[in-house]
N, C-alpha and C positions, 0 to 999 in steps of 0.2 A: 421512265415514268414521267408523264406530262406534269407541267406546273399545276394544272387544274387538279389532278389527282393528288399531288403533293399537298395542296391547300386543304383538300377534303380530309386527307389523312391527319394533318396537323389539327384541324378542327375536331376530328373524332377523338384524337388523343387528349386534347384539352378538355373535351367533355368528360372523358374517362377520369381525368384527374379531379375534376370538380365532383363527379359522382363518388369516387372513392373517398375524397375529403369529407363529403357529406355522410357517407356510410360509416366511416370510422370516427366521426365526430371529433376531428383533430382540433378544432378551435374556430376562430373567426375566418371569414371567407377570404381575407387578403393573404392567408397562408398559402392558398392555392396558387397564387401568382408569384411566390418566392422561388424556392428551389425547383418547383415544377416548371415554372416559366423558363428557367435556365436549361432544363432538359429539352423542352420543346424547341427552343432557339437552336440548340446544338444539333438536334435532329434535322431541323429545317436547313441549316447551313450545310450539313453533310449531304443531304439529299440534293441540294441545288448546286453545290460548288465542288464536291469531291471529284478528283481527277478521272475516276472511272465510274461507270454506272453502278448504282447501289441497290441491293436488295433491302428495301426499307423495312419490310415485314421482318426479315431476318435480323436487322439491326434492333428493332423493337424487342424481339425475343431475347437477343443477347443483352440488351440493356436491362430488361426485367430480371434476367438471371443474375446479372451483376449486382443489382440492388438487393436481391434476396440473399446473396452470399454475404452481404454485410450485416445480416441479421442472425437469427439462430439457425441451427442445423436442420430444423424441421419445417421452416418456411421455404416453400418450393414453388417454382413455376412449371406447369405442365403444358407442353405443346398439345395441339388438338388430338393427335393420335394417342399420345400418352394418357391424356385425360379420359378419352373414350374407353380405352382398355381398363384403366384403373377404376372408373366409375362402374363398369359392368361387373368387375370382380366383386366390388363391395356391395353392389345392389343385390347380389345373390342370384343373378341369372345373366345370361348373355345369349346371343343367337349364333349358332354354329352347328358342328356335326356331332359333338358330344363324345370326345375321347380324352382320356388322360394319356399323355405321351412323354417319352424321354428321347433325348438325342444321345446316342452312344456311338462314338467313333464316326461322326458325321452321318449316322444312319438314324432316320426318323422311325421310332419304334412305338407301336401301340401298346401301352401298359394295360389299359382296359377300356372297353367301350362303356360309357356311362349308362346305367340301367334305365331303360325306357327311352333312350335317345335315338336319333336317326342312325348313328353308326351301328348300334346293336341291331336295329331293325333291318339294316342292309347286310347283316352277316359279318361285319368286321369282328375279328377275334383278337384277344390278347396275344401278343407275340408277333402279330402281323407287322411287316415293314412297309411303310408308305414310300414308294419309289418315286412317284411323281404326283403333282397336284395340278389338275387342268393342263396336262401334257408338259408341264415344266418340272424339271428335276427338283427333287426335294433334298438331294444330297448336299450336305454342308450348310443347310439353312440354320440361322440362329433361332432360338425359341420365339423371339418377337416376330420374326419373319414367318414362322410356322403359324402363329396365332393370326397374323394379318391375312394369310392365305386361306386358312380354314374357317375363320369367322366371316359372317356376312348376314345379309338381311334374310329374315325368315321367309321361306318359300323359294329362295334362290337355290341353285344346285351347284355341286362341285363334283368333278370326276377324279377319282383316285386310282392310281395303279398300285396294286398291292402284291408284295411277294410274301407267300406263306411258307415258312421253312419246313413245316411238317410234311407238306405235300410237294415241296420244291416247285410250286406253280405260281405263275403270275396271273392276277385277276384284275379286271377293270370293273370298278364299282361306281355307280352314280348315286350320290347322296343328296337329299333335299334338306337344306338347313332348317332348323327349328329353334325354339326357345329352349335353352339348356339351363337347368338349375345348377348353381355352384354350391358346394358344401364346405362347412368349416369343421364338422366332426369327422376327422380322418379315420378314427377307429373307436369302437365301443364293444367291449366284450367282458366276460367274467374271467378273472385271473384264477380264482378258485371258487369254491362253493358259496363263499360269502362276500368276496371282494370284487367290486366292479371297477372298470377302468374306462375313462373317456378322454380322448385326446382332441383338443381344440387347436386347430392350426392357425386360426385368425378369427376376428370378430366382424362378420358381415351382417347384412340386414336380416338374415334368417337364422343366425346363430342361436338365439334364445329358444326358438321353437325346435331347432334341431337338438339342442341340449335336453330339453324337456322330454322329447320323444325317446332319445337314447336312454335317459335316466328311467323313464317309465318301463322301457323294455327290460332294463337290467333289474329293476325292482320286481318285475314279473318273473325273473329267473332266480329270485331269492337273495338279491344283493342286500347286505347289511351295512357295509361301509364302502366308501368310494375314493378312488385316486383320480384326481383331475390333472391332466398333463398339459401344461402350456409352455413346455420347452420349445424354443424357436418360434413362438407365436409373436409376430411383430405388432399386434394390436388391431385397431380398426375402429368400429363404431362404439362410442362411449355407452350409448343407451343399451346396447346388447350386453356389455360387460355388467352393467348395473342390473339388468334383468336376470342374468345368470346368478350373480351374487345374491339377489333377492330371494332365490329359491332356498338359500341356506340360513337366512337371517330373520329374526323375529321382527314384528311390526315396529317401526319407529327407529330401528338401528341405522346409524349413519353409514353410508357406503363410501362416498367420496364427496369432496367439495372443491370448487375452483375459486381462484382469485385472479382478478384482472386489473389493468390500469384504470379502466373506465367505470368499473363497478356495474351496477344495474343488471341488465339482462345477460351480460357476459359472466356474471358470478352466479353459480348454482350450488345447491346442496341437494344431494340425492339420498333418500332414506328408503328403507325396506317397507314393503307392504305385508299384509297378512297372507297366510295360506301357502307358504313355500313348501315344496314337496320333499325337502331334505333338511328340515330344521333341527332334527334330533338324532342324526347319525354321524358316525365318525367320518371325517374328511381329511385328506392329505392332498396338498397341491405341489406338484413338481415344477420347478422353474430352473432356468439356466441363464447365461449371459445374453441369450437371444430373446428372452421374454421381455416384451416392451409394452408401454402405453396401456391399452385396455387390459392386457394380460397382467400387468403390474397392479392395475386398479382392482381386479378380481382378487389377486393374491393378497394385496394389502388390506382390503376390506375384510376378508375372512380371517386374516391373521390378527388385525387390530380388535376385532370383535370376539376373539378367542373361539372361532368356529372351525378353524382348520390349522393344522401344522403345515408349515411351508418347508420343503426340503429341496436341496440342489445347490445352485450357485447364486452369488449376488447377481441380480437382474440388470438389464441394460441401463435403466435410468432415464426413460423418456416420459416426462410428465408435463408436456406442453399441449395445449388445446389448439387445434387448427380449425378455422372456418374456411370453406372453399367459396371463392368468388369466381363465377363463370363469365367468360368473355363471349362476345357474339360469334367469334370465329371457332368456337369449340375449345379453346385453350382455357386454362384456369390458374388462379393463384390460390395456393393454400397458405393462409396467413395465420401465424400464431397470435392468439388473442387472450389467452389466460394460462394459468398453471394449475395442475392437479395437486391435491394433498390427500393423504390417507385420513381415516377417521380420527386418529390420534394426533394429527397435525404434521406428520412426517412429509417432507418434500420429496417427491418422486424424481423430479428432474435433477440430473447431475450437472456439475459445472461445465461450461464450454466457453470457448473464445470465438468471437465473430470473425468472419473472413474465411477465405478458401483454406488457408493453412489451419485455422481453428477447426473447420469441418473435417479435414483429413485426420487430424489428431483425434478428434471426437470419435470417429468411426473406427480408428485403428487401435485406440487405447484398450488394453486388455484389463480383465478383472484384477489380475495381479498388480498392474500399474496403479489401479485405483485404490486397492487395499493397502499396498505397501506392507509394512510390518505390523500395522495396528491390530490386525486380527490374529496373525500367526505368532505374535510375540509370546502369547500365553496359550497357544493352541494345545500343547501337550496336556495341560490340566483340564482341557475341555473335551478330550477325545472320548468317543463313545464306542463301546464294544458292539461289534456286529459280526454276524456269521457270513456276510457276503465278502468273498475274496476280491482283491484288486482295488479296493477303495479304502479311504480313511474318512471317518465321519466325526465332526466336531459339533458339540452343542453350542449354538451361537446365542447371542443376546442382542436382538435388533436395537434395543434402546441404547446400546453402547456406541452405535454408529448413526446418530440421528441426521448427520449432514452428508452421508456418503452418497446419497442419490440412489435410486433403485430400491428394491425390496431385499432386505437382508433376511435370508432364510433362518428358520429356527434350527435346522440341521444342515450344516454345510458338508456336502459330499464331494470329496476330493478324489478323483480317479487317478490311477497311475498314469504317468506320462506316456503318450503314444510313442511307440517305437518309430524311429526314423524310416525304417524300411516299410512298415505298415502305412505310415503317413504318405510316403512316396506313391505306393500303390493306390491309395485312396485319391490323392490329388491328381494323379495322372489318368484316372478313369479305368484302371486295370480291373477293378472288381466288377464294374458294369460290363466291360467287354468279355471278361471271363464267363460271367453268367450267360451272356449272349451266345458265346461259343458252345457252352455246355448244352443250352437249349437247342441249338442248331445241329449238334452232333447226333447223327442217326443211331449211334451205338450207345448213347447215354441212357441210363436208367430213368432219367428225369421224365421221359415220355410216358412212363408207366403211371405217373401221378397226375397227368393232365385231367383237370376237372374234379380232382379229389384232394382238396387242400388238407383235410384232416390227416389223410394218409401221408401226404407229402411232409407235413411238419413233424409227424411222428417217426417216419421211416427213412426219409431221403438222406443219404450220406454217400458221397462218391469221391473219396480222397484221390484215387489214381487219376481220374479224369480232371479233377480240379488242378492237381499239380501239373499235369501235362499242359493244359491250356494256359495256366498262369505263367509258366516258364516261357511258353511260346510267345505270348503277348509281351512279356518283358523283353524278350529278344527283339521283337518288332519295334518296340519303343526305345530301344537302347538303354534299358534300365538294368543295372547290374543286379543279378539275383543273389541275394545274401542268404546262403544256405543256413547259417547259424540262426539268423534272425527269423527265417522261415520256420525252422523247427520250434523256436521260442513262441512264435505268433500263430502257429498253424491253426490252433483251435479258434481263435478270434477271426482269422482270415476265412476259415471254412464257414463260420456262422454268417459273416458279412456277405459272402458270395451266395450262400443259401438264401439270405434275406433278399438279395437282388433278384435271384431267380424267382422267388415267391412274388415279388412286386411285378415282374414282367409277365408272370403267368396268371396271377390272381388279383393284383391290385395293391394299393398302398396299405390297406388294413392287414393283408397277409404278411407284408414286410414287417410291419410293427409287431405282429404276433410272434413271428420268428425271433426277432430281437428281444421281445419281452420275455419270452420263455428261455432263451439261451444265452443272452449276452448283455442285456441292458442293466448295468450295475445299479444305477440310480433307482430304477423301477424295482429291482430286486430288494433294495433297502427299504423302499416305500412299502412294499408288500410285507416285508418282515416287521416293520414298525407298526403298521396298522393292524396286523394280526395280533401283535402283542397288546395293543391298546384294547382290542375287542375281546381278548381272552379273559 
């Protein structure tokens, strides 16, 4: 890099420092020339004098990452490609070919072509394998690499080589990219004649509209009570969580509020408006340790206003507000500017330590680590009777744990510990590969159900094929096959593989329906509880 370009870079960085200082209202202007001046001088010396040539842009990226690691776990720096993908996901649409995909044993598998998208129009089918993208092999690609190759500007084209297992044929398909909507309602269906179920996977720009449409559809089918599932939901846009909560709360009810260091515009109070579509019906919210941020805001708002029972596990505990600052090169800084609190004043954010070690502990810390003995010390006296086998349910008391961080459920559902053999099969990808083998097996009865999900969920059961392919894949992966554990876990293994087959043939809602009907213990408790309340 020439000295002239170095000078321009330093001036640009200095301007950025002044701009951020102004934006964040840190204080008097001389603060800009304190620590920031030291950083600029160090960068200048490295660029000019370091023994080898230096990637200055890379150094700047590394420096910003280092600075953010000294803050909270949710302040992050996104490089341009990361920011682009993240922004498109949360804006509710992107430009691409419109498929939901999985990678199973290095194979790029089409789970389902999105309705109305370019792939569906081009004849792509669930279960197709994408062998190559624009003549380049797709075997062994990471999910991010797949996204990078398949997404592109609207109107541009991509050529896919497809292997279709049912016909054992290879096809070459040209697809013109288009704008693709992304969805946050993974599933919406009636569990029984009166109970509706909606699963929200995240909160994107379209979530509130999606939720209202799903709720209207279920109301049209006779829904009297609703189970909202935000397990594994990492959050997203605050305004969307507020809008969803508003559908359940009377006018003027507090939903959430924020506190910041600077006050003013960074501190907000969100209250409900009139005309919610679900203000007078029974509601239950399912949460787990993966429910975070906006998902916790929704659960906390309904719980504090006595509009819903919350069941499941202690939630993640992410209650920090980020604002995104975009840089000219497409990268971005997501900076924490405030904290969330539930209507009753509970702090959602759990404790953390700054620095890389603190971040690692923060993300690895289990619910059990956080609770210790403070909940289970008197758990026996709080145990609730339930007809659902394989779980223990405790009546909790959220006010007993005001400083725990996260949302403490009204009913804590403790599932039996996962068997080591089952866990090994799960983490090693055996279930997905077994599902793939069964679909590809020309003698499997699964082919009789193609295109008929209702018949599949009601009638498909194939124990002999399942056992054969499962054992074969275990041998290929050098996994010791535990016969005793297999007999013990056979029912759950069969349901898990059936759900994976359903996902590969019919999409994610089909997978959720299989699990909901046959093995989802938390959901089964929720259904039992809400039926009892409605009786």
